[in-house]
Every structure is written in C-alpha cells, then in structure tokens.
Biopython code that builds the backbone (N, CA, C, O; Angstrom):
import numpy as np
from Bio.PDB.StructureBuilder import StructureBuilder

atoms = [
    (1, "MET", "N", (0.844, -1.176, 0.000)),
    (1, "MET", "CA", (0.000, 0.000, 0.000)),
    (1, "MET", "C", (0.894, 1.245, 0.000)),
    (1, "MET", "O", (1.749, 1.414, 0.870)),
    (2, "VAL", "N", (0.681, 2.093, -0.975)),
    (2, "VAL", "CA", (1.472, 3.313, -1.111)),
    (2, "VAL", "C", (0.662, 4.484, -0.560)),
    (2, "VAL", "O", (-0.498, 4.683, -0.923)),
    (3, "ARG", "N", (1.292, 5.249, 0.318)),
    (3, "ARG", "CA", (0.630, 6.442, 0.866)),
    (3, "ARG", "C", (1.255, 7.670, 0.246)),
    (3, "ARG", "O", (2.476, 7.821, 0.211)),
    (4, "HIS", "N", (0.400, 8.541, -0.240)),
    (4, "HIS", "CA", (0.878, 9.788, -0.842)),
    (4, "HIS", "C", (0.820, 10.891, 0.197)),
    (4, "HIS", "O", (-0.156, 11.022, 0.935)),
    (5, "ALA", "N", (1.861, 11.668, 0.242)),
    (5, "ALA", "CA", (1.898, 12.787, 1.179)),
    (5, "ALA", "C", (0.974, 13.893, 0.692)),
    (5, "ALA", "O", (0.880, 14.152, -0.508)),
    (6, "LEU", "N", (0.291, 14.546, 1.630)),
    (6, "LEU", "CA", (-0.559, 15.680, 1.296)),
    (6, "LEU", "C", (0.321, 16.906, 1.077)),
    (6, "LEU", "O", (1.329, 17.071, 1.763)),
    (7, "PRO", "N", (-0.051, 17.775, 0.121)),
    (7, "PRO", "CA", (0.748, 18.990, -0.066)),
    (7, "PRO", "C", (0.639, 19.885, 1.168)),
    (7, "PRO", "O", (-0.445, 20.067, 1.722)),
    (8, "GLU", "N", (1.762, 20.435, 1.583)),
    (8, "GLU", "CA", (1.785, 21.329, 2.740)),
    (8, "GLU", "C", (2.080, 22.741, 2.280)),
    (8, "GLU", "O", (2.795, 22.955, 1.301)),
    (9, "ARG", "N", (1.520, 23.702, 2.998)),
    (9, "ARG", "CA", (1.746, 25.112, 2.738)),
    (9, "ARG", "C", (2.030, 25.801, 4.076)),
    (9, "ARG", "O", (1.772, 25.241, 5.142)),
    (10, "THR", "N", (2.558, 27.006, 4.003)),
    (10, "THR", "CA", (2.852, 27.783, 5.208)),
    (10, "THR", "C", (1.831, 28.896, 5.358)),
    (10, "THR", "O", (1.540, 29.613, 4.401)),
    (11, "CYS", "N", (1.290, 29.040, 6.552)),
    (11, "CYS", "CA", (0.332, 30.106, 6.863)),
    (11, "CYS", "C", (1.080, 31.436, 6.892)),
    (11, "CYS", "O", (2.123, 31.546, 7.537)),
    (12, "VAL", "N", (0.554, 32.451, 6.195)),
    (12, "VAL", "CA", (1.216, 33.759, 6.182)),
    (12, "VAL", "C", (1.051, 34.496, 7.505)),
    (12, "VAL", "O", (1.756, 35.472, 7.759)),
    (13, "GLY", "N", (0.129, 34.041, 8.350)),
    (13, "GLY", "CA", (-0.082, 34.683, 9.644)),
    (13, "GLY", "C", (0.844, 34.141, 10.716)),
    (13, "GLY", "O", (1.699, 34.861, 11.232)),
    (14, "CYS", "N", (0.670, 32.864, 11.051)),
    (14, "CYS", "CA", (1.429, 32.268, 12.155)),
    (14, "CYS", "C", (2.729, 31.611, 11.699)),
    (14, "CYS", "O", (3.559, 31.239, 12.529)),
    (15, "ARG", "N", (2.913, 31.465, 10.375)),
    (15, "ARG", "CA", (4.110, 30.871, 9.778)),
    (15, "ARG", "C", (4.272, 29.389, 10.091)),
    (15, "ARG", "O", (5.378, 28.863, 9.970)),
    (16, "ARG", "N", (3.204, 28.700, 10.491)),
    (16, "ARG", "CA", (3.268, 27.256, 10.712)),
    (16, "ARG", "C", (2.857, 26.520, 9.443)),
    (16, "ARG", "O", (2.013, 27.001, 8.688)),
    (17, "ARG", "N", (3.450, 25.361, 9.211)),
    (17, "ARG", "CA", (3.102, 24.547, 8.048)),
    (17, "ARG", "C", (1.905, 23.676, 8.403)),
    (17, "ARG", "O", (1.766, 23.205, 9.532)),
    (18, "ALA", "N", (1.038, 23.474, 7.399)),
    (18, "ALA", "CA", (-0.156, 22.657, 7.572)),
    (18, "ALA", "C", (-0.556, 22.099, 6.216)),
    (18, "ALA", "O", (-0.161, 22.642, 5.184)),
    (19, "PRO", "N", (-1.335, 21.019, 6.203)),
    (19, "PRO", "CA", (-1.831, 20.523, 4.910)),
    (19, "PRO", "C", (-2.633, 21.612, 4.200)),
    (19, "PRO", "O", (-3.365, 22.371, 4.835)),
    (20, "ALA", "N", (-2.487, 21.680, 2.891)),
    (20, "ALA", "CA", (-3.164, 22.718, 2.110)),
    (20, "ALA", "C", (-4.672, 22.681, 2.301)),
    (20, "ALA", "O", (-5.333, 23.716, 2.210)),
    (21, "SER", "N", (-5.224, 21.501, 2.566)),
    (21, "SER", "CA", (-6.673, 21.379, 2.741)),
    (21, "SER", "C", (-7.166, 22.082, 4.004)),
    (21, "SER", "O", (-8.354, 22.389, 4.102)),
    (22, "GLU", "N", (-6.285, 22.345, 4.973)),
    (22, "GLU", "CA", (-6.669, 23.031, 6.214)),
    (22, "GLU", "C", (-6.538, 24.551, 6.113)),
    (22, "GLU", "O", (-7.008, 25.272, 6.993)),
    (23, "LEU", "N", (-5.912, 25.031, 5.062)),
    (23, "LEU", "CA", (-5.647, 26.461, 4.928)),
    (23, "LEU", "C", (-6.575, 27.093, 3.899)),
    (23, "LEU", "O", (-7.042, 26.429, 2.973)),
    (24, "LEU", "N", (-6.833, 28.374, 4.076)),
    (24, "LEU", "CA", (-7.640, 29.153, 3.140)),
    (24, "LEU", "C", (-6.704, 29.811, 2.136)),
    (24, "LEU", "O", (-5.745, 30.482, 2.520)),
    (25, "ARG", "N", (-6.982, 29.621, 0.856)),
    (25, "ARG", "CA", (-6.178, 30.262, -0.193)),
    (25, "ARG", "C", (-6.709, 31.671, -0.421)),
    (25, "ARG", "O", (-7.919, 31.893, -0.443)),
    (26, "ILE", "N", (-5.798, 32.616, -0.587)),
    (26, "ILE", "CA", (-6.145, 34.022, -0.789)),
    (26, "ILE", "C", (-5.458, 34.498, -2.057)),
    (26, "ILE", "O", (-4.283, 34.205, -2.279)),
    (27, "VAL", "N", (-6.191, 35.234, -2.892)),
    (27, "VAL", "CA", (-5.617, 35.808, -4.105)),
    (27, "VAL", "C", (-5.848, 37.315, -4.102)),
    (27, "VAL", "O", (-6.759, 37.815, -3.442)),
    (28, "ALA", "N", (-5.018, 38.024, -4.844)),
    (28, "ALA", "CA", (-5.165, 39.475, -4.990)),
    (28, "ALA", "C", (-5.793, 39.755, -6.346)),
    (28, "ALA", "O", (-5.312, 39.282, -7.376)),
    (29, "ILE", "N", (-6.861, 40.520, -6.334)),
    (29, "ILE", "CA", (-7.541, 40.922, -7.555)),
    (29, "ILE", "C", (-7.249, 42.404, -7.760)),
    (29, "ILE", "O", (-7.575, 43.229, -6.907)),
    (30, "GLY", "N", (-6.637, 42.738, -8.886)),
    (30, "GLY", "CA", (-6.268, 44.123, -9.164)),
    (30, "GLY", "C", (-7.367, 44.861, -9.897)),
    (30, "GLY", "O", (-8.044, 44.293, -10.754)),
    (31, "ASP", "N", (-7.545, 46.133, -9.559)),
    (31, "ASP", "CA", (-8.477, 47.012, -10.270)),
    (31, "ASP", "C", (-7.877, 48.414, -10.274)),
    (31, "ASP", "O", (-6.729, 48.606, -9.873)),
    (32, "GLU", "N", (-8.658, 49.391, -10.729)),
    (32, "GLU", "CA", (-8.129, 50.757, -10.835)),
    (32, "GLU", "C", (-7.785, 51.371, -9.476)),
    (32, "GLU", "O", (-6.957, 52.278, -9.400)),
    (33, "ALA", "N", (-8.406, 50.887, -8.415)),
    (33, "ALA", "CA", (-8.156, 51.441, -7.084)),
    (33, "ALA", "C", (-6.982, 50.758, -6.377)),
    (33, "ALA", "O", (-6.557, 51.220, -5.318)),
    (34, "GLY", "N", (-6.463, 49.696, -6.924)),
    (34, "GLY", "CA", (-5.375, 48.955, -6.284)),
    (34, "GLY", "C", (-5.686, 47.472, -6.288)),
    (34, "GLY", "O", (-6.263, 46.949, -7.241)),
    (35, "HIS", "N", (-5.304, 46.804, -5.226)),
    (35, "HIS", "CA", (-5.549, 45.369, -5.103)),
    (35, "HIS", "C", (-6.487, 45.101, -3.933)),
    (35, "HIS", "O", (-6.431, 45.772, -2.902)),
    (36, "SER", "N", (-7.345, 44.110, -4.115)),
    (36, "SER", "CA", (-8.180, 43.656, -3.006)),
    (36, "SER", "C", (-7.942, 42.167, -2.823)),
    (36, "SER", "O", (-7.722, 41.440, -3.792)),
    (37, "LEU", "N", (-7.988, 41.722, -1.581)),
    (37, "LEU", "CA", (-7.757, 40.318, -1.253)),
    (37, "LEU", "C", (-9.087, 39.582, -1.264)),
    (37, "LEU", "O", (-10.069, 40.049, -0.687)),
    (38, "ARG", "N", (-9.114, 38.447, -1.914)),
    (38, "ARG", "CA", (-10.331, 37.641, -1.988)),
    (38, "ARG", "C", (-10.050, 36.240, -1.477)),
    (38, "ARG", "O", (-9.030, 35.647, -1.827)),
    (39, "PRO", "N", (-10.934, 35.708, -0.659)),
    (39, "PRO", "CA", (-10.780, 34.311, -0.241)),
    (39, "PRO", "C", (-11.085, 33.386, -1.422)),
    (39, "PRO", "O", (-11.945, 33.690, -2.249)),
    (40, "ASP", "N", (-10.394, 32.285, -1.492)),
    (40, "ASP", "CA", (-10.591, 31.309, -2.566)),
    (40, "ASP", "C", (-10.705, 29.912, -1.941)),
    (40, "ASP", "O", (-9.796, 29.094, -2.082)),
    (41, "PRO", "N", (-11.819, 29.639, -1.251)),
    (41, "PRO", "CA", (-11.949, 28.338, -0.580)),
    (41, "PRO", "C", (-11.957, 27.159, -1.549)),
    (41, "PRO", "O", (-11.558, 26.058, -1.168)),
    (42, "ALA", "N", (-12.396, 27.357, -2.780)),
    (42, "ALA", "CA", (-12.406, 26.279, -3.774)),
    (42, "ALA", "C", (-11.036, 26.096, -4.422)),
    (42, "ALA", "O", (-10.824, 25.126, -5.149)),
    (43, "ARG", "N", (-10.097, 27.022, -4.168)),
    (43, "ARG", "CA", (-8.741, 26.975, -4.705)),
    (43, "ARG", "C", (-8.737, 26.953, -6.233)),
    (43, "ARG", "O", (-7.960, 26.217, -6.841)),
    (44, "ARG", "N", (-9.605, 27.761, -6.856)),
    (44, "ARG", "CA", (-9.732, 27.759, -8.307)),
    (44, "ARG", "C", (-9.451, 29.105, -8.975)),
    (44, "ARG", "O", (-9.300, 29.143, -10.196)),
    (45, "LEU", "N", (-9.376, 30.200, -8.237)),
    (45, "LEU", "CA", (-9.150, 31.504, -8.852)),
    (45, "LEU", "C", (-7.743, 31.560, -9.449)),
    (45, "LEU", "O", (-6.809, 30.982, -8.894)),
    (46, "PRO", "N", (-7.593, 32.255, -10.576)),
    (46, "PRO", "CA", (-6.272, 32.329, -11.208)),
    (46, "PRO", "C", (-5.332, 33.254, -10.441)),
    (46, "PRO", "O", (-5.764, 34.127, -9.689)),
    (47, "GLY", "N", (-4.064, 33.043, -10.647)),
    (47, "GLY", "CA", (-3.061, 33.931, -10.072)),
    (47, "GLY", "C", (-2.350, 33.331, -8.888)),
    (47, "GLY", "O", (-2.664, 32.232, -8.431)),
    (48, "ARG", "N", (-1.389, 34.078, -8.407)),
    (48, "ARG", "CA", (-0.580, 33.663, -7.266)),
    (48, "ARG", "C", (-1.439, 33.676, -6.016)),
    (48, "ARG", "O", (-2.248, 34.585, -5.829)),
    (49, "GLY", "N", (-1.277, 32.698, -5.173)),
    (49, "GLY", "CA", (-2.069, 32.611, -3.961)),
    (49, "GLY", "C", (-1.208, 32.593, -2.717)),
    (49, "GLY", "O", (-0.047, 32.184, -2.749)),
    (50, "ALA", "N", (-1.792, 33.042, -1.624)),
    (50, "ALA", "CA", (-1.186, 32.945, -0.303)),
    (50, "ALA", "C", (-2.115, 32.062, 0.525)),
    (50, "ALA", "O", (-3.307, 31.973, 0.232)),
    (51, "ASN", "N", (-1.587, 31.418, 1.542)),
    (51, "ASN", "CA", (-2.378, 30.520, 2.363)),
    (51, "ASN", "C", (-2.368, 30.979, 3.804)),
    (51, "ASN", "O", (-1.370, 31.495, 4.307)),
    (52, "MET", "N", (-3.515, 30.780, 4.467)),
    (52, "MET", "CA", (-3.663, 31.232, 5.848)),
    (52, "MET", "C", (-4.676, 30.342, 6.546)),
    (52, "MET", "O", (-5.638, 29.886, 5.928)),
    (53, "HIS", "N", (-4.463, 30.092, 7.831)),
    (53, "HIS", "CA", (-5.483, 29.394, 8.606)),
    (53, "HIS", "C", (-6.731, 30.277, 8.633)),
    (53, "HIS", "O", (-6.606, 31.493, 8.780)),
    (54, "PRO", "N", (-7.922, 29.710, 8.499)),
    (54, "PRO", "CA", (-9.143, 30.533, 8.532)),
    (54, "PRO", "C", (-9.481, 30.936, 9.967)),
    (54, "PRO", "O", (-10.546, 30.605, 10.488)),
    (55, "ASP", "N", (-8.562, 31.649, 10.583)),
    (55, "ASP", "CA", (-8.654, 32.019, 11.993)),
    (55, "ASP", "C", (-8.399, 33.526, 12.122)),
    (55, "ASP", "O", (-7.443, 34.036, 11.537)),
    (56, "PRO", "N", (-9.231, 34.239, 12.870)),
    (56, "PRO", "CA", (-9.012, 35.686, 13.023)),
    (56, "PRO", "C", (-7.635, 36.045, 13.589)),
    (56, "PRO", "O", (-7.090, 37.096, 13.254)),
    (57, "ALA", "N", (-7.073, 35.193, 14.434)),
    (57, "ALA", "CA", (-5.754, 35.486, 15.006)),
    (57, "ALA", "C", (-4.677, 35.458, 13.924)),
    (57, "ALA", "O", (-3.807, 36.328, 13.893)),
    (58, "CYS", "N", (-4.731, 34.472, 13.043)),
    (58, "CYS", "CA", (-3.756, 34.404, 11.940)),
    (58, "CYS", "C", (-3.952, 35.569, 10.978)),
    (58, "CYS", "O", (-2.982, 36.121, 10.459)),
    (59, "PHE", "N", (-5.211, 35.942, 10.741)),
    (59, "PHE", "CA", (-5.495, 37.084, 9.871)),
    (59, "PHE", "C", (-4.892, 38.361, 10.463)),
    (59, "PHE", "O", (-4.257, 39.137, 9.750)),
    (60, "ALA", "N", (-5.091, 38.574, 11.756)),
    (60, "ALA", "CA", (-4.561, 39.774, 12.409)),
    (60, "ALA", "C", (-3.035, 39.815, 12.342)),
    (60, "ALA", "O", (-2.453, 40.874, 12.106)),
    (61, "GLN", "N", (-2.388, 38.673, 12.549)),
    (61, "GLN", "CA", (-0.931, 38.631, 12.468)),
    (61, "GLN", "C", (-0.445, 38.950, 11.053)),
    (61, "GLN", "O", (0.528, 39.684, 10.878)),
    (62, "ALA", "N", (-1.119, 38.404, 10.057)),
    (62, "ALA", "CA", (-0.722, 38.635, 8.672)),
    (62, "ALA", "C", (-0.870, 40.109, 8.300)),
    (62, "ALA", "O", (-0.011, 40.664, 7.614)),
    (63, "VAL", "N", (-1.949, 40.742, 8.746)),
    (63, "VAL", "CA", (-2.157, 42.168, 8.457)),
    (63, "VAL", "C", (-1.091, 42.997, 9.172)),
    (63, "VAL", "O", (-0.509, 43.905, 8.578)),
    (64, "ARG", "N", (-0.834, 42.689, 10.444)),
    (64, "ARG", "CA", (0.145, 43.442, 11.215)),
    (64, "ARG", "C", (1.541, 43.330, 10.608)),
    (64, "ARG", "O", (2.285, 44.310, 10.581)),
    (65, "ARG", "N", (1.900, 42.151, 10.125)),
    (65, "ARG", "CA", (3.220, 41.915, 9.537)),
    (65, "ARG", "C", (3.301, 42.312, 8.069)),
    (65, "ARG", "O", (4.374, 42.245, 7.469)),
    (66, "ARG", "N", (2.164, 42.730, 7.475)),
    (66, "ARG", "CA", (2.088, 43.073, 6.047)),
    (66, "ARG", "C", (2.544, 41.901, 5.179)),
    (66, "ARG", "O", (3.259, 42.078, 4.193)),
    (67, "ALA", "N", (2.117, 40.708, 5.567)),
    (67, "ALA", "CA", (2.558, 39.484, 4.906)),
    (67, "ALA", "C", (1.880, 39.260, 3.562)),
    (67, "ALA", "O", (2.458, 38.614, 2.688)),
    (68, "PHE", "N", (0.665, 39.779, 3.374)),
    (68, "PHE", "CA", (-0.054, 39.535, 2.120)),
    (68, "PHE", "C", (0.675, 40.149, 0.928)),
    (68, "PHE", "O", (0.775, 39.523, -0.127)),
    (69, "GLY", "N", (1.176, 41.351, 1.086)),
    (69, "GLY", "CA", (1.891, 42.004, -0.007)),
    (69, "GLY", "C", (3.122, 41.235, -0.428)),
    (69, "GLY", "O", (3.388, 41.088, -1.621)),
    (70, "ARG", "N", (3.880, 40.741, 0.541)),
    (70, "ARG", "CA", (5.082, 39.967, 0.218)),
    (70, "ARG", "C", (4.733, 38.621, -0.402)),
    (70, "ARG", "O", (5.335, 38.223, -1.399)),
    (71, "ALA", "N", (3.772, 37.923, 0.176)),
    (71, "ALA", "CA", (3.423, 36.589, -0.318)),
    (71, "ALA", "C", (2.825, 36.642, -1.722)),
    (71, "ALA", "O", (3.071, 35.755, -2.539)),
    (72, "LEU", "N", (2.040, 37.679, -1.998)),
    (72, "LEU", "CA", (1.379, 37.785, -3.294)),
    (72, "LEU", "C", (2.165, 38.626, -4.289)),
    (72, "LEU", "O", (1.762, 38.778, -5.443)),
    (73, "ARG", "N", (3.288, 39.171, -3.835)),
    (73, "ARG", "CA", (4.172, 39.988, -4.670)),
    (73, "ARG", "C", (3.445, 41.176, -5.292)),
    (73, "ARG", "O", (3.482, 41.387, -6.504)),
    (74, "ILE", "N", (2.785, 41.945, -4.431)),
    (74, "ILE", "CA", (2.104, 43.157, -4.881)),
    (74, "ILE", "C", (2.652, 44.339, -4.097)),
    (74, "ILE", "O", (3.109, 44.186, -2.965)),
    (75, "THR", "N", (2.603, 45.518, -4.706)),
    (75, "THR", "CA", (3.069, 46.720, -4.025)),
    (75, "THR", "C", (1.867, 47.467, -3.477)),
    (75, "THR", "O", (0.747, 47.306, -3.960)),
    (76, "GLY", "N", (2.105, 48.268, -2.485)),
    (76, "GLY", "CA", (1.020, 49.020, -1.869)),
    (76, "GLY", "C", (0.313, 48.191, -0.809)),
    (76, "GLY", "O", (0.670, 47.041, -0.552)),
    (77, "VAL", "N", (-0.691, 48.794, -0.205)),
    (77, "VAL", "CA", (-1.468, 48.127, 0.842)),
    (77, "VAL", "C", (-2.751, 47.598, 0.224)),
    (77, "VAL", "O", (-3.578, 48.383, -0.240)),
    (78, "PRO", "N", (-2.935, 46.275, 0.208)),
    (78, "PRO", "CA", (-4.155, 45.723, -0.390)),
    (78, "PRO", "C", (-5.361, 45.929, 0.521)),
    (78, "PRO", "O", (-5.225, 46.001, 1.743)),
    (79, "ASP", "N", (-6.539, 46.023, -0.088)),
    (79, "ASP", "CA", (-7.788, 46.127, 0.664)),
    (79, "ASP", "C", (-8.154, 44.723, 1.135)),
    (79, "ASP", "O", (-8.327, 43.819, 0.318)),
    (80, "HIS", "N", (-8.273, 44.537, 2.441)),
    (80, "HIS", "CA", (-8.576, 43.212, 2.972)),
    (80, "HIS", "C", (-9.960, 43.136, 3.606)),
    (80, "HIS", "O", (-10.206, 42.266, 4.442)),
    (81, "GLY", "N", (-10.870, 44.035, 3.221)),
    (81, "GLY", "CA", (-12.217, 44.057, 3.792)),
    (81, "GLY", "C", (-13.009, 42.791, 3.524)),
    (81, "GLY", "O", (-13.607, 42.236, 4.446)),
    (82, "GLU", "N", (-13.027, 42.320, 2.282)),
    (82, "GLU", "CA", (-13.787, 41.107, 1.945)),
    (82, "GLU", "C", (-13.196, 39.883, 2.641)),
    (82, "GLU", "O", (-13.930, 38.997, 3.075)),
    (83, "LEU", "N", (-11.889, 39.838, 2.743)),
    (83, "LEU", "CA", (-11.243, 38.725, 3.433)),
    (83, "LEU", "C", (-11.560, 38.751, 4.921)),
    (83, "LEU", "O", (-11.778, 37.700, 5.524)),
    (84, "ALA", "N", (-11.589, 39.944, 5.525)),
    (84, "ALA", "CA", (-11.922, 40.071, 6.943)),
    (84, "ALA", "C", (-13.336, 39.569, 7.213)),
    (84, "ALA", "O", (-13.574, 38.889, 8.211)),
    (85, "GLU", "N", (-14.277, 39.901, 6.326)),
    (85, "GLU", "CA", (-15.653, 39.413, 6.483)),
    (85, "GLU", "C", (-15.698, 37.898, 6.414)),
    (85, "GLU", "O", (-16.410, 37.259, 7.189)),
    (86, "HIS", "N", (-14.944, 37.322, 5.494)),
    (86, "HIS", "CA", (-14.944, 35.866, 5.330)),
    (86, "HIS", "C", (-14.348, 35.174, 6.557)),
    (86, "HIS", "O", (-14.890, 34.171, 7.022)),
    (87, "VAL", "N", (-13.252, 35.693, 7.080)),
    (87, "VAL", "CA", (-12.587, 35.068, 8.226)),
    (87, "VAL", "C", (-13.411, 35.224, 9.487)),
    (87, "VAL", "O", (-13.476, 34.293, 10.290)),
    (88, "ASP", "N", (-14.048, 36.381, 9.690)),
    (88, "ASP", "CA", (-14.822, 36.630, 10.906)),
    (88, "ASP", "C", (-16.207, 36.011, 10.877)),
    (88, "ASP", "O", (-16.838, 35.870, 11.925)),
    (89, "ALA", "N", (-16.697, 35.635, 9.695)),
    (89, "ALA", "CA", (-18.064, 35.111, 9.578)),
    (89, "ALA", "C", (-18.140, 33.687, 10.129)),
    (89, "ALA", "O", (-17.230, 32.886, 9.919)),
    (90, "PRO", "N", (-19.229, 33.376, 10.835)),
    (90, "PRO", "CA", (-19.419, 31.999, 11.267)),
    (90, "PRO", "C", (-19.593, 31.111, 10.037)),
    (90, "PRO", "O", (-20.183, 31.531, 9.041)),
    (91, "THR", "N", (-19.086, 29.900, 10.106)),
    (91, "THR", "CA", (-19.146, 29.023, 8.942)),
    (91, "THR", "C", (-20.255, 27.993, 9.079)),
    (91, "THR", "O", (-20.644, 27.618, 10.184)),
    (92, "THR", "N", (-20.748, 27.550, 7.948)),
    (92, "THR", "CA", (-21.719, 26.460, 7.921)),
    (92, "THR", "C", (-20.944, 25.156, 7.839)),
    (92, "THR", "O", (-19.714, 25.167, 7.892)),
    (93, "THR", "N", (-21.626, 24.053, 7.714)),
    (93, "THR", "CA", (-20.947, 22.764, 7.650)),
    (93, "THR", "C", (-20.112, 22.610, 6.389)),
    (93, "THR", "O", (-19.218, 21.765, 6.346)),
    (94, "SER", "N", (-20.384, 23.410, 5.360)),
    (94, "SER", "CA", (-19.606, 23.316, 4.115)),
    (94, "SER", "C", (-18.293, 24.081, 4.215)),
    (94, "SER", "O", (-17.485, 24.019, 3.289)),
    (95, "GLY", "N", (-18.054, 24.804, 5.318)),
    (95, "GLY", "CA", (-16.845, 25.592, 5.452)),
    (95, "GLY", "C", (-16.972, 26.979, 4.858)),
    (95, "GLY", "O", (-16.034, 27.772, 4.943)),
    (96, "GLN", "N", (-18.112, 27.292, 4.258)),
    (96, "GLN", "CA", (-18.348, 28.604, 3.665)),
    (96, "GLN", "C", (-19.043, 29.489, 4.700)),
    (96, "GLN", "O", (-19.783, 28.972, 5.537)),
    (97, "PRO", "N", (-18.825, 30.809, 4.668)),
    (97, "PRO", "CA", (-19.505, 31.678, 5.619)),
    (97, "PRO", "C", (-21.006, 31.678, 5.375)),
    (97, "PRO", "O", (-21.472, 31.534, 4.245)),
    (98, "ASP", "N", (-21.746, 31.843, 6.456)),
    (98, "ASP", "CA", (-23.201, 31.918, 6.374)),
    (98, "ASP", "C", (-23.556, 33.251, 5.729)),
    (98, "ASP", "O", (-23.426, 34.297, 6.364)),
    (99, "ARG", "N", (-24.003, 33.227, 4.474)),
    (99, "ARG", "CA", (-24.244, 34.448, 3.698)),
    (99, "ARG", "C", (-25.296, 35.348, 4.339)),
    (99, "ARG", "O", (-25.160, 36.571, 4.287)),
    (100, "ALA", "N", (-26.319, 34.792, 4.927)),
    (100, "ALA", "CA", (-27.359, 35.613, 5.552)),
    (100, "ALA", "C", (-26.783, 36.419, 6.707)),
    (100, "ALA", "O", (-27.119, 37.590, 6.883)),
    (101, "ARG", "N", (-25.915, 35.790, 7.494)),
    (101, "ARG", "CA", (-25.316, 36.492, 8.625)),
    (101, "ARG", "C", (-24.356, 37.575, 8.161)),
    (101, "ARG", "O", (-24.341, 38.673, 8.718)),
    (102, "VAL", "N", (-23.555, 37.273, 7.144)),
    (102, "VAL", "CA", (-22.613, 38.265, 6.614)),
    (102, "VAL", "C", (-23.377, 39.450, 6.036)),
    (102, "VAL", "O", (-23.011, 40.601, 6.274)),
    (103, "ALA", "N", (-24.439, 39.173, 5.276)),
    (103, "ALA", "CA", (-25.234, 40.236, 4.664)),
    (103, "ALA", "C", (-25.873, 41.114, 5.724)),
    (103, "ALA", "O", (-25.956, 42.330, 5.551)),
    (104, "SER", "N", (-26.327, 40.519, 6.818)),
    (104, "SER", "CA", (-26.955, 41.330, 7.860)),
    (104, "SER", "C", (-25.936, 42.208, 8.572)),
    (104, "SER", "O", (-26.276, 43.296, 9.036)),
    (105, "ARG", "N", (-24.684, 41.749, 8.665)),
    (105, "ARG", "CA", (-23.646, 42.552, 9.307)),
    (105, "ARG", "C", (-23.284, 43.787, 8.484)),
    (105, "ARG", "O", (-22.951, 44.832, 9.043)),
    (106, "VAL", "N", (-23.349, 43.669, 7.173)),
    (106, "VAL", "CA", (-22.958, 44.786, 6.336)),
    (106, "VAL", "C", (-24.160, 45.559, 5.785)),
    (106, "VAL", "O", (-24.005, 46.492, 4.997)),
    (107, "GLY", "N", (-25.375, 45.149, 6.219)),
    (107, "GLY", "CA", (-26.576, 45.898, 5.836)),
    (107, "GLY", "C", (-27.087, 45.633, 4.439)),
    (107, "GLY", "O", (-27.755, 46.486, 3.854)),
    (108, "ARG", "N", (-26.782, 44.451, 3.882)),
    (108, "ARG", "CA", (-27.247, 44.112, 2.549)),
    (108, "ARG", "C", (-28.279, 42.994, 2.633)),
    (108, "ARG", "O", (-28.182, 42.121, 3.495)),
    (109, "PRO", "N", (-29.269, 43.018, 1.740)),
    (109, "PRO", "CA", (-30.209, 41.906, 1.726)),
    (109, "PRO", "C", (-29.550, 40.656, 1.162)),
    (109, "PRO", "O", (-28.582, 40.754, 0.408)),
    (110, "THR", "N", (-30.061, 39.481, 1.518)),
    (110, "THR", "CA", (-29.478, 38.220, 1.044)),
    (110, "THR", "C", (-29.958, 37.846, -0.317)),
    (110, "THR", "O", (-29.557, 36.812, -0.850)),
]
sb = StructureBuilder()
sb.init_structure("model")
sb.init_model(0)
sb.init_chain("A")
sb.init_seg("    ")
for serial, (resi, resn, name, xyz) in enumerate(atoms, 1):
    if name == "N":
        sb.init_residue(resn, " ", resi, " ")
    sb.init_atom(name, np.array(xyz, "f"), 0.0, 1.0, " ", f" {name:<3s}", serial, name[0])
structure = sb.get_structure()
C-alpha cells in the first residue's frame, strides 16, 4: 500500500506549516483602485495565492506583519475588507460563511 503525502503550505499569519486542505487560499484581484484580497476556498481563482489558517488570530498577524503584499508579490497596501468578512463570519458545515449572517452585518439583503 502506497501512501501519498498531502501537499503542505505555510500560513502567512502564524508561519506554521499545515496541509493545504486546512488552509484558506487568498488571491489578490487588481483594479483601478489597487488590489483587493479575496478568499478562494475552492482553490480555483487564477493567479498567485497565499495561504492562511481561517482564523481571526492568523489574519490579524498577517495584516500586522504586512505578509499579504510579500506573499502575493504586490506593491502598496491591499484592501482586505472582503477577506476580513470571510474570516470573521461563522461558517456552515460546508466551510463557507453563512451568507445571511454576513449580509446582515454589512446591511445588505441576502
């Protein structure tokens, strides 16, 4: 019986290694205003990605250390509002944030 090793990645917040399946992939989407960070739980968005534990503590460390810019190789300060909502939102059994709760926090209908 052959066992295959799971791919490991390093969290940009706490700098600990973990299986990629336990980490949230983050990509930078560029527009005219700069870059914004988007969560990529399906790991399908194009471009360079950074990985982070889906934990507010790791998110806070990454923001404080300005790790997203280095990991994603972007200049300037990226907008991390959408990522903050995703990390702080309670999750359903699928691992995705509860959209109704997120929408109510930001004042948008579902």
